VEXFIMAR-561685 format. One record per residue (C-alpha): x, y, z; residue in one letter; residue number from 0. Coordinates in Angstrom, 1 decimal. Each point is the difference from the previous one (the first is absolute). Layout:
X X	Y Y	Z Z	type A	seq NUM
...
//
This chain:
X -46.3	Y 18.5	Z -58.0	type X	seq 0
X -3.0	Y 0.0	Z -2.5	type X	seq 1
X 0.4	Y -3.7	Z -0.8	type X	seq 2
X -1.0	Y -0.8	Z 3.7	type X	seq 3
X -3.9	Y 0.2	Z 1.2	type X	seq 4
X 0.9	Y -0.8	Z 3.7	type X	seq 5
X 2.3	Y 0.8	Z 2.5	type X	seq 6
X 0.9	Y -1.2	Z 3.7	type X	seq 7
X -0.4	Y 2.5	Z 3.0	type X	seq 8
X 1.1	Y -1.6	Z 3.4	type X	seq 9
X -1.4	Y -3.3	Z -0.9	type X	seq 10
X -3.3	Y 1.5	Z -2.0	type X	seq 11
X -0.6	Y -0.3	Z -3.5	type X	seq 12
X -0.9	Y 3.3	Z -1.7	type X	seq 13
X -1.3	Y 0.4	Z -3.4	type X	seq 14
X 1.5	Y 2.9	Z -2.0	type X	seq 15
X -2.8	Y 2.3	Z -1.0	type X	seq 16
X 2.0	Y 3.1	Z -1.5	type X	seq 17
X 3.2	Y 1.0	Z -1.2	type X	seq 18
X 1.1	Y 3.5	Z 1.0	type X	seq 19
X 3.0	Y 2.0	Z -1.7	type X	seq 20
X 1.7	Y 3.3	Z 0.8	type X	seq 21
X 0.5	Y 0.3	Z -3.8	type X	seq 22
X 0.2	Y -3.3	Z -1.8	type X	seq 23
X 3.0	Y -2.1	Z -1.0	type X	seq 24
X -1.5	Y -1.3	Z -3.4	type X	seq 25
X -2.0	Y -2.7	Z 1.9	type X	seq 26
X -2.5	Y -1.9	Z -2.1	type X	seq 27
X -2.2	Y -2.9	Z 1.0	type X	seq 28
X -3.1	Y -1.4	Z -2.0	type X	seq 29
X -1.5	Y -0.7	Z 3.4	type X	seq 30
X 0.7	Y 3.1	Z 2.2	type X	seq 31
X -0.5	Y 4.0	Z -0.5	type X	seq 32
X 3.1	Y 1.8	Z 1.5	type X	seq 33
X -1.5	Y 3.0	Z 1.8	type X	seq 34
X 1.6	Y 3.4	Z 0.5	type X	seq 35
X 0.3	Y 0.7	Z 3.5	type X	seq 36
X -1.0	Y 3.7	Z 0.1	type X	seq 37
X -3.2	Y -0.9	Z -1.8	type X	seq 38
X -0.9	Y -3.1	Z 2.0	type X	seq 39
X -3.1	Y -0.3	Z 2.2	type X	seq 40
X 1.4	Y -1.3	Z 3.3	type X	seq 41
X -3.3	Y -0.6	Z 1.6	type X	seq 42
X -0.2	Y -3.4	Z -1.8	type X	seq 43
X 3.3	Y -1.4	Z 1.7	type X	seq 44
X 0.5	Y -1.9	Z 3.3	type X	seq 45
X 3.3	Y -0.6	Z -0.1	type X	seq 46
X 2.8	Y 1.7	Z -1.9	type X	seq 47
X 3.4	Y -1.6	Z -0.6	type X	seq 48
X 2.9	Y 2.2	Z -1.0	type X	seq 49
X 2.5	Y -2.0	Z -2.1	type X	seq 50
X 3.3	Y 0.7	Z -2.1	type X	seq 51
X -0.4	Y 2.0	Z -3.0	type X	seq 52
X 2.0	Y 2.2	Z -2.2	type X	seq 53
X -0.7	Y 3.1	Z 1.7	type X	seq 54
X 1.5	Y 0.9	Z 3.4	type X	seq 55
X -2.8	Y 1.4	Z 2.5	type X	seq 56
X 0.8	Y 3.4	Z 1.2	type X	seq 57
X -1.0	Y 0.6	Z 3.6	type X	seq 58
X -3.0	Y 2.3	Z -1.0	type X	seq 59
X -1.4	Y -2.7	Z -2.2	type X	seq 60
X 0.2	Y -2.1	Z 3.2	type X	seq 61
X -1.8	Y 2.4	Z 1.9	type X	seq 62
X -2.7	Y 0.4	Z -2.7	type X	seq 63
X -0.5	Y -3.8	Z 0.2	type X	seq 64
X -0.5	Y -0.3	Z 3.8	type X	seq 65
X -2.3	Y 2.9	Z 0.1	type X	seq 66
X -2.1	Y -1.8	Z -2.7	type X	seq 67
X 0.0	Y -3.1	Z 1.8	type X	seq 68
X -1.0	Y 1.8	Z 3.2	type X	seq 69
X -2.9	Y 1.4	Z -2.0	type X	seq 70
X -1.2	Y -3.3	Z -1.3	type X	seq 71
X 1.0	Y -2.4	Z 2.8	type X	seq 72
X 2.4	Y -2.0	Z -2.1	type X	seq 73
X 3.0	Y -2.0	Z 1.6	type X	seq 74
X 3.2	Y 0.5	Z -1.6	type X	seq 75
X 2.7	Y -2.6	Z -0.4	type X	seq 76
X 3.7	Y 1.3	Z -0.7	type X	seq 77
X 1.5	Y -2.6	Z -2.5	type X	seq 78
X 2.5	Y 2.2	Z -1.8	type X	seq 79
X 3.8	Y 0.0	Z 0.2	type X	seq 80
X 0.5	Y 3.7	Z 0.8	type X	seq 81
X 2.4	Y -0.3	Z 2.6	type X	seq 82
X 0.4	Y 3.7	Z 0.3	type X	seq 83
X -3.4	Y 0.9	Z 1.0	type X	seq 84
X -0.6	Y 1.5	Z 3.4	type X	seq 85
X -1.9	Y -2.9	Z 1.5	type X	seq 86
X -0.6	Y 1.6	Z 3.4	type X	seq 87
X -1.5	Y 2.9	Z -1.5	type X	seq 88
X -2.3	Y -2.1	Z -1.9	type X	seq 89
X -0.9	Y -2.1	Z 3.0	type X	seq 90
X -0.6	Y 3.2	Z 2.0	type X	seq 91
X -2.3	Y 1.6	Z -2.6	type X	seq 92
X -1.8	Y -3.5	Z -0.4	type X	seq 93
X -0.7	Y 0.0	Z 3.7	type X	seq 94
X -1.0	Y 3.8	Z 0.2	type X	seq 95
X -2.7	Y -0.6	Z -3.0	type X	seq 96
X -0.8	Y -3.7	Z 1.4	type X	seq 97
X 1.3	Y -1.8	Z -3.0	type X	seq 98
X 1.0	Y -3.6	Z 0.4	type X	seq 99
X 3.2	Y 0.0	Z -1.8	type X	seq 100
X 2.4	Y -3.2	Z -0.1	type X	seq 101
X 3.3	Y -0.3	Z -1.3	type X	seq 102
X 1.0	Y -3.3	Z -1.7	type X	seq 103
X 3.6	Y -0.7	Z 0.9	type X	seq 104
X 2.3	Y -2.9	Z 1.1	type X	seq 105
X 1.7	Y 1.1	Z 3.1	type X	seq 106
X 1.8	Y -3.3	Z 1.3	type X	seq 107
X 3.0	Y 0.3	Z 2.0	type X	seq 108
X 3.3	Y -1.5	Z -1.9	type X	seq 109
X 1.1	Y -3.2	Z 1.1	type X	seq 110
X 4.0	Y 0.6	Z -0.4	type X	seq 111
X 2.7	Y -2.5	Z 0.1	type X	seq 112
X 3.0	Y -1.0	Z -1.9	type X	seq 113
X -1.7	Y -3.0	Z -1.7	type X	seq 114
X -1.5	Y 0.0	Z -3.2	type X	seq 115
X -2.9	Y -2.6	Z -0.7	type X	seq 116
X 0.3	Y -2.1	Z -3.1	type X	seq 117
X -3.3	Y -0.5	Z -1.9	type X	seq 118
X -1.1	Y -3.4	Z -1.4	type X	seq 119
X -3.4	Y 1.5	Z -1.3	type X	seq 120
X 0.6	Y 1.3	Z -3.5	type X	seq 121
X 0.2	Y 3.8	Z -0.1	type X	seq 122
X -1.2	Y 2.2	Z -3.0	type X	seq 123
X 1.1	Y 3.7	Z 0.2	type X	seq 124
X -1.3	Y 2.9	Z -2.1	type X	seq 125
X 2.2	Y 3.1	Z -0.2	type X	seq 126
X -0.2	Y 3.0	Z -2.0	type X	seq 127
X 2.5	Y 2.5	Z -1.7	type X	seq 128
X -2.2	Y 2.9	Z 1.3	type X	seq 129
X -3.4	Y 1.0	Z 1.3	type X	seq 130
X -3.4	Y -0.7	Z -1.9	type X	seq 131
X 1.4	Y -3.4	Z -1.7	type X	seq 132
X -2.8	Y -2.0	Z 1.4	type X	seq 133
X 1.6	Y -2.1	Z 2.7	type X	seq 134
X -3.1	Y -0.1	Z 1.9	type X	seq 135
X -2.4	Y -0.9	Z -2.6	type X	seq 136
X 2.3	Y -2.5	Z -1.4	type X	seq 137
X 0.2	Y -1.8	Z 3.5	type X	seq 138
X -3.6	Y 0.2	Z 0.6	type X	seq 139
X -0.6	Y -1.9	Z -3.3	type X	seq 140
X 2.6	Y -2.5	Z 0.6	type X	seq 141
X -1.1	Y -0.8	Z 3.7	type X	seq 142
X -3.5	Y -0.5	Z -1.5	type X	seq 143
X 1.5	Y -2.3	Z -2.6	type X	seq 144
X 1.6	Y -2.1	Z 2.5	type X	seq 145
X -2.8	Y -0.3	Z 2.2	type X	seq 146
X -2.0	Y -1.1	Z -3.0	type X	seq 147
X 2.2	Y -2.6	Z -0.8	type X	seq 148
X -0.4	Y -1.5	Z 3.5	type X	seq 149
X 3.3	Y 1.5	Z 1.9	type X	seq 150
X -0.2	Y 1.7	Z 3.4	type X	seq 151
X 1.6	Y 3.6	Z -1.0	type X	seq 152
X 1.5	Y 2.5	Z 2.2	type X	seq 153
X 0.3	Y 3.2	Z -1.6	type X	seq 154
X 1.9	Y 2.7	Z 1.9	type X	seq 155
X -0.4	Y 3.4	Z -1.7	type X	seq 156
X 1.7	Y 3.2	Z 0.0	type X	seq 157
X -3.0	Y 2.1	Z 0.2	type X	seq 158
X -2.5	Y 0.6	Z 2.8	type X	seq 159
X -3.1	Y -0.8	Z -1.8	type X	seq 160
X 1.2	Y -3.5	Z -0.4	type X	seq 161
X -1.8	Y -0.7	Z 3.3	type X	seq 162
X -3.2	Y 0.6	Z -1.9	type X	seq 163
X 0.4	Y -2.9	Z -2.4	type X	seq 164
X 1.5	Y -2.4	Z 2.7	type X	seq 165
X 3.7	Y 0.7	Z -0.5	type X	seq 166
X 2.3	Y 0.4	Z 3.0	type X	seq 167
X 2.0	Y 3.3	Z -0.3	type X	seq 168
X 3.6	Y 0.9	Z 1.0	type X	seq 169
X 0.3	Y 1.3	Z 3.7	type X	seq 170
X 0.7	Y 3.5	Z 0.7	type X	seq 171
X 3.5	Y -0.3	Z 1.3	type X	seq 172
X 1.3	Y -0.7	Z -3.6	type X	seq 173
X -0.8	Y 3.6	Z -1.0	type X	seq 174
X 1.2	Y 1.7	Z 3.2	type X	seq 175
X 3.3	Y 1.6	Z 0.9	type X	seq 176
X 0.6	Y -1.8	Z 3.5	type X	seq 177
X 1.6	Y -2.9	Z -1.3	type X	seq 178
X 3.1	Y -1.0	Z -1.7	type X	seq 179
X 0.0	Y -1.5	Z -3.4	type X	seq 180
X 1.3	Y -3.6	Z 1.3	type X	seq 181
X -2.6	Y 0.3	Z 2.9	type X	seq 182
X -2.7	Y 0.5	Z -2.7	type X	seq 183
X 1.1	Y -2.9	Z -2.3	type X	seq 184
X -0.2	Y -2.3	Z 3.3	type X	seq 185
X -3.5	Y 1.4	Z 0.9	type X	seq 186
X -1.4	Y -0.5	Z -3.3	type X	seq 187
X 1.2	Y -3.6	Z -0.2	type X	seq 188
X -1.2	Y -0.8	Z 3.3	type X	seq 189
X -3.5	Y 1.6	Z -0.8	type X	seq 190
X 0.0	Y -2.0	Z -3.3	type X	seq 191
X 0.9	Y -3.1	Z 1.7	type X	seq 192
X -2.7	Y 0.5	Z 2.8	type X	seq 193
X -2.7	Y 0.5	Z -2.5	type X	seq 194
X 1.0	Y -3.4	Z -1.7	type X	seq 195
X 0.1	Y -1.7	Z 3.1	type X	seq 196
X -3.5	Y 1.3	Z 0.9	type X	seq 197
X -1.6	Y -0.5	Z -3.2	type X	seq 198
X 1.8	Y -2.9	Z -1.3	type X	seq 199
X -0.4	Y 1.2	Z -4.0	type X	seq 200
X 0.7	Y -2.0	Z -2.7	type X	seq 201
X 1.6	Y 2.9	Z -1.9	type X	seq 202
X 1.1	Y 3.7	Z 1.1	type X	seq 203
X -0.5	Y 2.9	Z -2.5	type X	seq 204
X 1.8	Y 3.3	Z 1.3	type X	seq 205
X -0.6	Y 3.3	Z -1.7	type X	seq 206
X 3.4	Y 1.7	Z 0.6	type X	seq 207
X -0.4	Y 3.6	Z 1.5	type X	seq 208
X 2.0	Y 2.9	Z -1.8	type X	seq 209
X 1.8	Y 0.2	Z -3.2	type X	seq 210
X 3.1	Y -2.0	Z -1.2	type X	seq 211
X 1.7	Y 2.8	Z -1.5	type X	seq 212
X 0.4	Y 3.7	Z -0.6	type X	seq 213
X -1.9	Y 1.5	Z -3.0	type X	seq 214
X 2.3	Y 2.9	Z -0.7	type X	seq 215
X 2.6	Y 2.4	Z 1.4	type X	seq 216
X -2.8	Y 1.9	Z 1.5	type X	seq 217
X -2.1	Y -2.7	Z 1.2	type X	seq 218
X 1.8	Y -2.5	Z 2.4	type X	seq 219
X -3.2	Y -1.3	Z 1.5	type X	seq 220
X 1.1	Y -1.9	Z 3.0	type X	seq 221
X 3.2	Y -1.3	Z -1.6	type X	seq 222
X -1.3	Y -3.5	Z 0.1	type X	seq 223
X 0.4	Y 0.1	Z 3.9	type X	seq 224
X -3.7	Y -2.0	Z 0.9	type X	seq 225
X 0.7	Y -2.5	Z -2.7	type X	seq 226
X 3.4	Y -0.5	Z 1.0	type X	seq 227
X -1.5	Y -1.1	Z 3.8	type X	seq 228
X -2.6	Y -2.3	Z -1.4	type X	seq 229
X 2.5	Y -1.9	Z -2.3	type X	seq 230
X 2.5	Y -0.2	Z 2.4	type X	seq 231
X -2.7	Y -1.7	Z 2.3	type X	seq 232
X -1.4	Y -2.4	Z -2.6	type X	seq 233
X 1.3	Y -1.6	Z -2.9	type X	seq 234
X -2.9	Y -0.4	Z -2.7	type X	seq 235
X -0.5	Y -3.1	Z -2.2	type X	seq 236
X -1.4	Y 1.9	Z -2.6	type X	seq 237
X 0.7	Y 3.9	Z -0.5	type X	seq 238
X -2.2	Y 2.1	Z -1.8	type X	seq 239
X 0.9	Y 3.6	Z -1.1	type X	seq 240
X -2.6	Y 2.4	Z -1.3	type X	seq 241
X 1.2	Y 2.6	Z -2.5	type X	seq 242
X -1.3	Y 3.1	Z -1.3	type X	seq 243
X -1.9	Y 0.1	Z -3.5	type X	seq 244
X 3.4	Y 1.2	Z -1.8	type X	seq 245
X 2.2	Y -1.1	Z -2.9	type X	seq 246
X 2.3	Y -2.5	Z 1.1	type X	seq 247
X 3.0	Y -2.0	Z -1.5	type X	seq 248
X 1.4	Y -3.5	Z 0.8	type X	seq 249
X 2.9	Y 1.6	Z 1.4	type X	seq 250
X -2.2	Y 2.2	Z 2.5	type X	seq 251
X -1.6	Y -3.4	Z 1.2	type X	seq 252
X 3.5	Y -1.8	Z 0.6	type X	seq 253
X 1.1	Y 3.1	Z 1.8	type X	seq 254
X -2.9	Y -0.1	Z 2.4	type X	seq 255
X 0.6	Y -3.5	Z 0.6	type X	seq 256
X 3.8	Y 0.4	Z 0.7	type X	seq 257
X -1.1	Y 3.1	Z 2.4	type X	seq 258
X -2.6	Y -1.8	Z 2.0	type X	seq 259
X 2.4	Y -3.0	Z 0.4	type X	seq 260
X 2.6	Y 2.1	Z 1.4	type X	seq 261
X -2.2	Y 2.4	Z 1.8	type X	seq 262
X -2.4	Y -2.3	Z 1.4	type X	seq 263
X 1.3	Y -3.3	Z -0.7	type X	seq 264
X -3.3	Y -0.9	Z -1.8	type X	seq 265
X 0.0	Y -0.1	Z -3.9	type X	seq 266
X -3.3	Y 0.5	Z -1.7	type X	seq 267
X -1.5	Y -3.0	Z -1.5	type X	seq 268
X -3.2	Y 1.9	Z -1.6	type X	seq 269
X -0.2	Y 3.7	Z -1.2	type X	seq 270
X -3.6	Y 1.8	Z 0.1	type X	seq 271
X -0.5	Y 3.1	Z -1.9	type X	seq 272
X -2.9	Y 2.2	Z 1.2	type X	seq 273
X -2.1	Y 2.4	Z -2.0	type X	seq 274
X 1.6	Y 3.2	Z 1.9	type X	seq 275
X 2.7	Y 1.9	Z -1.3	type X	seq 276
X 2.2	Y 2.8	Z 0.7	type X	seq 277
X -0.1	Y 2.9	Z -1.7	type X	seq 278
X 3.8	Y 0.2	Z -0.6	type X	seq 279
X 0.6	Y 3.8	Z -0.1	type X	seq 280
X -1.4	Y 0.0	Z 3.7	type X	seq 281
X 3.1	Y -2.0	Z 1.3	type X	seq 282
X 2.0	Y 3.5	Z -0.4	type X	seq 283
X -2.7	Y 1.8	Z 2.2	type X	seq 284
X -0.8	Y 0.1	Z 3.5	type X	seq 285
X -3.1	Y -2.5	Z -0.3	type X	seq 286
X -0.3	Y -3.1	Z -2.3	type X	seq 287
X -3.0	Y 0.0	Z -2.0	type X	seq 288
X -1.7	Y -3.2	Z -0.9	type X	seq 289
X -2.3	Y -0.9	Z -2.9	type X	seq 290
X -2.5	Y -3.1	Z -0.3	type X	seq 291
X 0.2	Y -1.6	Z -3.8	type X	seq 292
X -2.6	Y -2.3	Z -1.1	type X	seq 293
X 2.5	Y -2.3	Z -1.6	type X	seq 294
X 3.3	Y -1.6	Z 0.5	type X	seq 295
X 2.8	Y 0.3	Z -2.6	type X	seq 296
X -0.2	Y -3.0	Z -2.1	type X	seq 297
X 3.5	Y -0.8	Z -0.4	type X	seq 298
X 0.2	Y -0.2	Z 4.0	type X	seq 299
X -2.4	Y -2.7	Z 0.2	type X	seq 300
X 1.6	Y -2.4	Z -2.9	type X	seq 301
X 3.8	Y 1.0	Z -0.4	type X	seq 302
X 0.6	Y 0.5	Z 3.7	type X	seq 303
X -2.7	Y -2.6	Z 1.5	type X	seq 304
X -1.3	Y 2.7	Z 2.2	type X	seq 305
X -3.5	Y -0.8	Z 1.9	type X	seq 306
X -3.0	Y 2.5	Z 0.1	type X	seq 307
X -3.3	Y 0.4	Z 1.5	type X	seq 308
X -1.7	Y -2.1	Z -2.5	type X	seq 309
X 2.4	Y -3.0	Z 0.9	type X	seq 310
X -0.8	Y 0.5	Z 3.6	type X	seq 311
X -3.8	Y 0.1	Z -0.4	type X	seq 312
X -0.1	Y -3.1	Z -2.3	type X	seq 313
X 2.1	Y -1.9	Z 2.2	type X	seq 314
X 3.1	Y -0.4	Z -2.4	type X	seq 315
X 2.1	Y 1.7	Z 2.5	type X	seq 316
X -1.0	Y -2.4	Z 2.8	type X	seq 317
X 0.9	Y -3.0	Z -2.2	type X	seq 318
X 3.2	Y 1.4	Z -0.5	type X	seq 319
X 0.8	Y 0.6	Z 3.8	type X	seq 320
X -1.3	Y -3.7	Z 0.7	type X	seq 321
X 2.2	Y -1.1	Z -2.9	type X	seq 322
X 3.1	Y 1.4	Z 1.8	type X	seq 323
X -0.8	Y -1.2	Z 3.3	type X	seq 324
X -0.6	Y -3.4	Z -1.3	type X	seq 325
X 3.4	Y 0.2	Z -1.5	type X	seq 326
X 1.6	Y 0.6	Z 3.1	type X	seq 327
X -1.9	Y -2.9	Z 1.6	type X	seq 328
X -1.3	Y 3.0	Z 2.4	type X	seq 329
X -3.8	Y -0.9	Z -0.4	type X	seq 330
X -2.0	Y -2.9	Z -1.1	type X	seq 331
X -2.8	Y 0.0	Z -2.3	type X	seq 332
X -3.4	Y -0.7	Z 1.6	type X	seq 333
//
């Protein structure tokens, strides 16, 4: 988020003036000061946008935010992926205190049939072994790189705040329980085909929701359920797999290729290592703990040919994606 200065809200461009956090998540930016939310002067705000964070927003915190908004005549836009929040209670409290609250979501009806569309447009997928592996950030940067190179790019994000940066987001039916596995596959396939037909992009970027694998015996995450749906709906030309900042071996990466091949039908072409790591002892506890390092293990970048944030920011990662697309004849250089 701190790498961006402008967001889009209902067709309007809004300049980001302040960043607020509940307690911090190792955020550093040379251009922006991160303000702790309980020490901030809210009278300076017109619009408050709630986006994804490491922290779960307890309902009492939500109530405090709505009261603050009421006292300072602030609009609230809810762009978080908390699907277990009491939306009705939030709307009722907002109405009572006369706070304008909007939820950013995508409640389109699923177009279900027994036919899967094939795509002539090159597709680049970004999946992750677990949460907090920068799928969203990598997708945004690649989207900007494709646009700068002259390609009309459709970016479909797994996170709601993608709307703030001109991305499309997955429809709500993907995350709900009222549809079968196969119905969701057809629904997502038709949704992506519809977007491609309407926008006529040169390339499609897809940030795959959920995780590809369990992290431990105690932490199964979503068993790769959402990733299975998306990879059954589309077949990427370039598959990117984001990993944690841990020590890896050649054998592990080969196992990941085999796992993704037989589980999802998509072999990772590129591996990306984040600065985020897992406190390994926490894998045996109820809650996983993460840490944010200041460098990637050196041997990962050379021996195992993993890419990192610097490679993404300086364009090296984009160049490799383009090389693969060229090899497949999927995309012509402009």
